[in-house]
DOMIGU-508217 format. One record per residue (C-alpha): x, y, z; residue number from 1; chain. Coordinates in Angstrom, 3 decimals. Example, Ala and Ser with C-alpha at 12.3 -4.5 7.8 and 13.67 -1.06 7.14 Angstrom:
residues 2
<X:12.300; Y:-4.500; Z:7.800; pos:1; unit:A>
<X:13.670; Y:-1.060; Z:7.140; pos:2; unit:A>
***
This chain:
residues 97
<X:16.581; Y:-18.554; Z:-11.858; pos:1; unit:A>
<X:20.225; Y:-17.574; Z:-11.357; pos:2; unit:A>
<X:19.281; Y:-13.896; Z:-11.381; pos:3; unit:A>
<X:16.666; Y:-14.479; Z:-8.687; pos:4; unit:A>
<X:19.229; Y:-16.255; Z:-6.488; pos:5; unit:A>
<X:21.737; Y:-13.448; Z:-7.016; pos:6; unit:A>
<X:19.088; Y:-10.873; Z:-6.115; pos:7; unit:A>
<X:18.222; Y:-12.733; Z:-2.910; pos:8; unit:A>
<X:21.908; Y:-12.993; Z:-2.001; pos:9; unit:A>
<X:22.297; Y:-9.239; Z:-2.484; pos:10; unit:A>
<X:19.328; Y:-8.664; Z:-0.182; pos:11; unit:A>
<X:20.805; Y:-10.934; Z:2.465; pos:12; unit:A>
<X:24.203; Y:-9.237; Z:2.187; pos:13; unit:A>
<X:22.538; Y:-5.848; Z:2.479; pos:14; unit:A>
<X:20.720; Y:-7.010; Z:5.584; pos:15; unit:A>
<X:23.876; Y:-8.344; Z:7.201; pos:16; unit:A>
<X:25.833; Y:-5.169; Z:6.443; pos:17; unit:A>
<X:23.179; Y:-2.897; Z:7.950; pos:18; unit:A>
<X:24.205; Y:-2.181; Z:11.564; pos:19; unit:A>
<X:20.698; Y:-1.387; Z:12.840; pos:20; unit:A>
<X:19.398; Y:-4.718; Z:11.585; pos:21; unit:A>
<X:21.445; Y:-6.631; Z:14.147; pos:22; unit:A>
<X:20.783; Y:-4.440; Z:17.194; pos:23; unit:A>
<X:18.209; Y:-5.506; Z:19.719; pos:24; unit:A>
<X:15.408; Y:-3.042; Z:20.377; pos:25; unit:A>
<X:15.316; Y:-1.686; Z:23.892; pos:26; unit:A>
<X:12.579; Y:-3.037; Z:26.137; pos:27; unit:A>
<X:9.642; Y:-0.692; Z:26.286; pos:28; unit:A>
<X:6.834; Y:-0.645; Z:28.824; pos:29; unit:A>
<X:3.394; Y:-0.594; Z:27.229; pos:30; unit:A>
<X:1.308; Y:1.217; Z:29.820; pos:31; unit:A>
<X:-0.774; Y:3.586; Z:27.730; pos:32; unit:A>
<X:-2.597; Y:3.538; Z:24.430; pos:33; unit:A>
<X:-0.045; Y:5.970; Z:23.036; pos:34; unit:A>
<X:2.786; Y:3.577; Z:24.002; pos:35; unit:A>
<X:1.133; Y:0.807; Z:21.989; pos:36; unit:A>
<X:0.473; Y:3.072; Z:19.009; pos:37; unit:A>
<X:4.083; Y:4.319; Z:19.064; pos:38; unit:A>
<X:5.343; Y:0.733; Z:19.060; pos:39; unit:A>
<X:3.053; Y:-0.201; Z:16.161; pos:40; unit:A>
<X:4.185; Y:2.856; Z:14.206; pos:41; unit:A>
<X:7.809; Y:1.879; Z:14.781; pos:42; unit:A>
<X:7.133; Y:-1.658; Z:13.593; pos:43; unit:A>
<X:5.371; Y:-0.455; Z:10.437; pos:44; unit:A>
<X:8.430; Y:1.667; Z:9.648; pos:45; unit:A>
<X:10.680; Y:-1.352; Z:10.234; pos:46; unit:A>
<X:8.592; Y:-3.499; Z:7.891; pos:47; unit:A>
<X:8.682; Y:-0.821; Z:5.207; pos:48; unit:A>
<X:12.461; Y:-0.546; Z:5.512; pos:49; unit:A>
<X:13.072; Y:-4.306; Z:5.376; pos:50; unit:A>
<X:15.136; Y:-4.901; Z:2.228; pos:51; unit:A>
<X:14.704; Y:-8.685; Z:2.243; pos:52; unit:A>
<X:10.880; Y:-8.764; Z:2.347; pos:53; unit:A>
<X:8.769; Y:-9.050; Z:-0.772; pos:54; unit:A>
<X:6.134; Y:-6.346; Z:-1.328; pos:55; unit:A>
<X:3.247; Y:-8.743; Z:-0.652; pos:56; unit:A>
<X:4.858; Y:-9.841; Z:2.643; pos:57; unit:A>
<X:5.257; Y:-6.200; Z:3.641; pos:58; unit:A>
<X:1.642; Y:-5.483; Z:2.734; pos:59; unit:A>
<X:0.384; Y:-8.400; Z:4.843; pos:60; unit:A>
<X:2.479; Y:-7.400; Z:7.844; pos:61; unit:A>
<X:1.421; Y:-3.746; Z:7.598; pos:62; unit:A>
<X:-2.242; Y:-4.743; Z:7.223; pos:63; unit:A>
<X:-1.971; Y:-6.875; Z:10.352; pos:64; unit:A>
<X:-0.311; Y:-4.068; Z:12.319; pos:65; unit:A>
<X:-2.902; Y:-1.582; Z:11.053; pos:66; unit:A>
<X:-5.678; Y:-3.907; Z:12.245; pos:67; unit:A>
<X:-4.140; Y:-4.033; Z:15.712; pos:68; unit:A>
<X:-3.791; Y:-0.237; Z:15.745; pos:69; unit:A>
<X:-7.431; Y:0.152; Z:14.733; pos:70; unit:A>
<X:-8.568; Y:-2.116; Z:17.577; pos:71; unit:A>
<X:-6.396; Y:-0.214; Z:20.063; pos:72; unit:A>
<X:-7.910; Y:3.098; Z:18.967; pos:73; unit:A>
<X:-11.465; Y:1.718; Z:19.085; pos:74; unit:A>
<X:-10.911; Y:0.291; Z:22.567; pos:75; unit:A>
<X:-9.448; Y:3.595; Z:23.726; pos:76; unit:A>
<X:-12.483; Y:5.507; Z:22.461; pos:77; unit:A>
<X:-14.829; Y:3.056; Z:24.180; pos:78; unit:A>
<X:-12.882; Y:3.307; Z:27.445; pos:79; unit:A>
<X:-13.111; Y:7.116; Z:27.313; pos:80; unit:A>
<X:-16.864; Y:6.953; Z:26.710; pos:81; unit:A>
<X:-17.374; Y:4.509; Z:29.593; pos:82; unit:A>
<X:-15.350; Y:6.769; Z:31.855; pos:83; unit:A>
<X:-17.531; Y:9.766; Z:30.916; pos:84; unit:A>
<X:-20.717; Y:7.753; Z:31.513; pos:85; unit:A>
<X:-19.471; Y:6.617; Z:34.908; pos:86; unit:A>
<X:-18.709; Y:10.232; Z:35.828; pos:87; unit:A>
<X:-22.236; Y:11.323; Z:34.831; pos:88; unit:A>
<X:-23.846; Y:8.430; Z:36.697; pos:89; unit:A>
<X:-21.716; Y:9.202; Z:39.752; pos:90; unit:A>
<X:-22.986; Y:12.799; Z:39.729; pos:91; unit:A>
<X:-26.600; Y:11.589; Z:39.548; pos:92; unit:A>
<X:-26.144; Y:9.343; Z:42.582; pos:93; unit:A>
<X:-24.596; Y:12.121; Z:44.657; pos:94; unit:A>
<X:-26.604; Y:15.277; Z:43.939; pos:95; unit:A>
<X:-25.062; Y:18.422; Z:45.329; pos:96; unit:A>
<X:-27.203; Y:20.141; Z:48.039; pos:97; unit:A>
***
């Protein structure tokens, strides 16, 4: 029990000594799919680098972020397909003479 407490204290000290852990991330506009995917990738890297988190906590957080990334990619693919269909349907309505 004492060893576990000492280990947790070392993790907390490590966290507090790390300069990047205390800096605030800069605000980032999320206007495109790539912006969202870049943010998710950055957050996955931050979770992996977190010294205070247990492996199972990291796995849960990464799984959640991966699920969001998957939905973003799926929605992007669907939006591209809808756009292509609209373009084809627009050409059918306005046949060239």
